[in-house]
N, C-alpha and C positions, 0 to 999 in steps of 0.2 A: 504494500500500500504506500503510495506516494501522495503526500498532502502538503500544501503550502498554506500556512496560516498567517494572516496579516493583522496588524493592530494589536500585537501582544508583545510584552517585554518581560524578560527575566530580570527582576529588579535587584534581588539580593540572595545570597547563599550563606548559611552558617552550618557548621558541623560539630558533632559532639561524639566523644568516645569515652569508654570507662577509664578511670584512672588506673585500674588494675591492669598490669602489663606482664605477660608471660614471656620470658626470654627463652627461646628454643634451646639455648645452651644448657638450661637447667634440666633438660630432658635427656641428657647424655646417658645417665645411669639407667633410664627406663628403656630407651630404644637403641642405645649404642651410639657412641660419638661419631663414628664414620657415617652411619645411616642418617643421623640428624644433619650433619654437615653437608652430605650429598643432597638431601631434600632442600635445605636452606640455600645452597648454591644454585640449584635449578630454579627455585621459586623466587629467590631474591628476598625472602621473608626471614627476618632475624627474630622478630618479636610479634606477638599478636595481642590485641586488646580483648580482655575477657570480662564480661559482665558478671557481677557476683550473683548469688542465688536470688536475692530480692529485687534485682534490677531487671525491668522489662523494657520492651521496645518503647512503650509510651513514655517512660522516664527519660530516655535519651532524646526522644523527639520533642518532649516538652521543653527540655533545657535548650535545645537548638532553636526552637521556635521563640522562646522567651528572649534569647540573644538577639534575634532579628527585631522583635518588637522594641526592645530597649535601644538598640543602635539606631533604628529608623524612626523611633518615636511613633510607632504604630499603635493606634487604639484598637484593641481586639474587636470592638464593635464594627470596625471597618471591613473585617474579613467576612466575605459572604460565601466562600467555598473552602472546604478542607478535604484534602485527599491524602490518605495514608497508603503507601505501598510497602507491604511487609509480608513475609512468609511466617513470621513468628508473632502473631497477635497475642495480646494479653490473655484473651479468652477465645474459645470457639465462637461464642456469642456472648455479649453484644459486640458489634464492630468496635475496634479500638479507636477509630476516628471519632466516634460518638463520645467515648471516654475523654479524648483529648479536647473535644469541643467544650466540655464542662471544665476540665482542668485549666484550659487557657482563657476561660472567661469569654468565649465567643458567643455571639447572638444566637438565640433559638431559631432565627430565620435562616441560619447557615445550612447549606447543603453539605452533607458529610458522607463519605463512603470509603471503604477499604478496597484495595486492589491487591490480589495475591500474585505478586511477581518477585523475582529475585534480581539476578545480575543485570537484566535489561530494564529493571524497574524504574530507574530514574528517567529513561527515555519515554517509557510508557506513561509515567506519571506526568511528565512535562507535556506530552501530547494531550492527555485528558484535561489537564489544567488549562491549556491553551484553547481547547475546544469550548470550555465553559466561558472563557473570556470572549472569544470571537463570536459566540452565539448570542452574546448580550445577556446571558444568564447571570454572570458574575462580573464584578469590577476588580476584586482582589481575591486571589486563590492562594491559600497556604498549602504548599506541597511538602509532605513529610515522607521521607523514605528511611528505612532502617530495619535492622534485624539483630537478634541475639541468638544467632545460629549455633554458637558454641554450646548452648544448652542441649543441642541435639547431636553433638559429636561424641562418640564413645571415646573415653580417655585412652583406650588401647588401640584406637585407629590412628596410627601415626601419620598416614597419608593426609588426613584432614586436620588432626589436632595441631600440626605444625603450620597450618595454612589459614584456617578459618578464624576470623576476628569479628568483633561486635562494634557497631557504630550506627549513627543516625545523622540525618541532615534535614534542614528546613530551607525551603526556597519560596520566594514571594513572586507570583506571576500576576501582572497587572495589565490594564489597558495601556497601550503605548503605540509608538510609531515603528516598532521593529517587526521583523518577519522571521518566522521559524519554518524551515522546510524539513519534513520528516520522510523517512523511508523505513517502514516497519514490516517485519516478517515473522511468521510462526510456523512450527512444524511439530505436531503432536506425535509423530512417529518415533520421536526420540524422548518421549516423556519419562521413560524408565531409566534414563541415563543420569538424572539428577532427581533424587526422590527420597522422601521419608515414607517407606511403604505402609506402615501401620499407623492407625490413629484416626482415620476417616471412616466414612460409612462403608467403603468398599472393603476395607481390611481393619475391622475394629480392634481396639486394644484387648489383649487377653493375656493370661499367664504365659502362653506360648510365645507371644510377640516380644516379650521382655527378655527372653533367653538369649544370652550373648554367645555367639558362635565364631569360630575362626573362619575368616573369609579369604579372599585373594591376598597373596603376598604376606600372609600371616597377620593381617589386620583383623581386629575383633570388633564386632558390633551386633546389635540386635535389630529386629525389624522396626524398632521404634527410633532408631538412629538414622542420621543423614547418610545417604549412600551417593557416591559419585563414581561413575565409570570414567576415569580420567582419560583413557585412550579414546573412547568414543566422543567425549566432549572436545578433546583436542582436535580430532578429525573434523568435527562439525565446525569449530571455530576457524580452522585453517582453510576450509573449503568455502565457508559462507560469509565470513566477516570482510575479507578484502573486497569481494565483489560488491557488497552493499555500499561500501564507502566509495568505491569507484563510480558506482551508479549515482550516488548522491552528488558527487562532485560534478558529474556530467549534467545532472538536472540543474544544479546551481550555476553551471558554467564557470566553475572555479578551477584554477590551476593549483596543483599541489603546492607549488612554491609560494603561492600567495596566501595559503592557509597558515596562520600563526600557531594554531594549536589543534592537534588531534588528540582529544581526551578519551582514552580507551578505558573500558572497565578494567580495573586493576585486579585481574584474576591471579596472575603470577608473572614474574619478570620474563620467563622464557616465552610465554604466549604473546605478551605485549610486544616484545622485541621481534618475534617472528613476524607478526602482522606488520610492524614497521618496516622490516627488511623486504617483505613481500610487496609492499606498496612503494618501496624505494623512497621512504621519508627520512628526513634528517632526525638525528637523535634529539636535538633541541625542541623539535615540534611535537615529540611524543614523550612527555614526562612520565616517570614511574615514581610512585609515592606510596609504596606498600611495605617498605622495609620494616617499619616499626608499628604497623597496624594489622597486617594480614589482609586477606581477601574479605572485605566487609559487605559483600553482597550488593544490594541496591544502593548502598551509600558510597561505593568506591569512587565514582566519578565526582560527585560534589566534594567528597573528602579530599581527593587529589587536588581539586581547585582550591580548597581552603589551605592546604599545605603549601602549594606552589604559587599562590596568587601574587605574592609580592614580586617574584621573579618574572611571572607572566606579564604583570602590569609594567614593570620596568623595561621589558623587552618588546612592549607593544604587540603582544601575541593574542590579544583578545578581540580584535576587530572581526576577523573571519575565523570561526571556530567550528570544528566538527566533533561532536560527541558520539560515542558508539558504545552500546551495552549489548551483552550477549550471554545466554545461559539457560537457566531452567525453563522448561516448556516442551520442546526447545523454542526459544524466542530470541530475536535479535532486532536491533533497530539503531538508526543513526539520525542525527539532526544537525542541520547547518544553521548557525545563528551568530548574532553579534553580542558579545559580552563586554564590550569596551565601557559601557556605562553601568554594568552590574557591580554592586557592592559585595565583595567577598571578604569574609572575616576568617581570622585564624581559628583553628579548631579549639574547642574548649573541652575540659575534662569533666566527667560526671563521677562523683563519689557519694557514697551513702553517708549522710551526716550521723 
């Protein structure tokens, strides 16, 4: 799906991650020093941010949103739409967006809903937020994305424990003079490549689903834990992501050399760098910012912007921007936009008082 939406602007971005940080080097005794170093060298991830037992997605999102409100002097009553993109809601029901409506003091007239997406979630959420603005339904939409996926990673699954981190982000989408051009795709034939098998109506929780078993490469997990078929996901990304970016550039009539930033989902360093080399992009235009956060699902793109924004602003890389997310579903999407007027703030930490 290719869609050009006019009269919408991404006004601001803030990000939040837990103060608790797990250094992968501390896992030498559990997984073996050589194995940990090998995985860290491939992924580029040295540390992951981990939410404690009492911290949920809404907590991280609330803090990120409050940062935007404080910095921009936004009255919560001005928000007329709130979208939460998450795979780890606080409850099965009610929607976590409704909980955040109350926590943030938003009007009862606000439209609020959750979207169940992961690594492509920021692109999907930006698309839905922009649709609400362009349709005239809303003037200011608060887009929240985030996950606490570490809660679903088995401690003995080294392939994921050394990679998956927790974080959230808030973005404000408003009426404006900007244009966003989207290219979005989905393919359910790969839905079993990234999945938590048990816990829904198709495969309800039971004593059997909680049994931890040895799986591929000696990793341990139950059917209630997150599973990722790394090889299949890699094949999907390498075959589908470069073409969608090439297609978007052609639609925008942008030359690669004129794009200041290609903001990729921060899955791991190997994957992002492969995409960069496949597209023949400069290193400067494809920043990597996951070394001390890990793969934070839907929050990786805005979190990367929060971490790198000063450098990107100084180098004038935010005029022509391509953002691309890819993952669970399988789903992938890219957007071309101008972020030169977008206010981007440093990441903030969340800690339980």
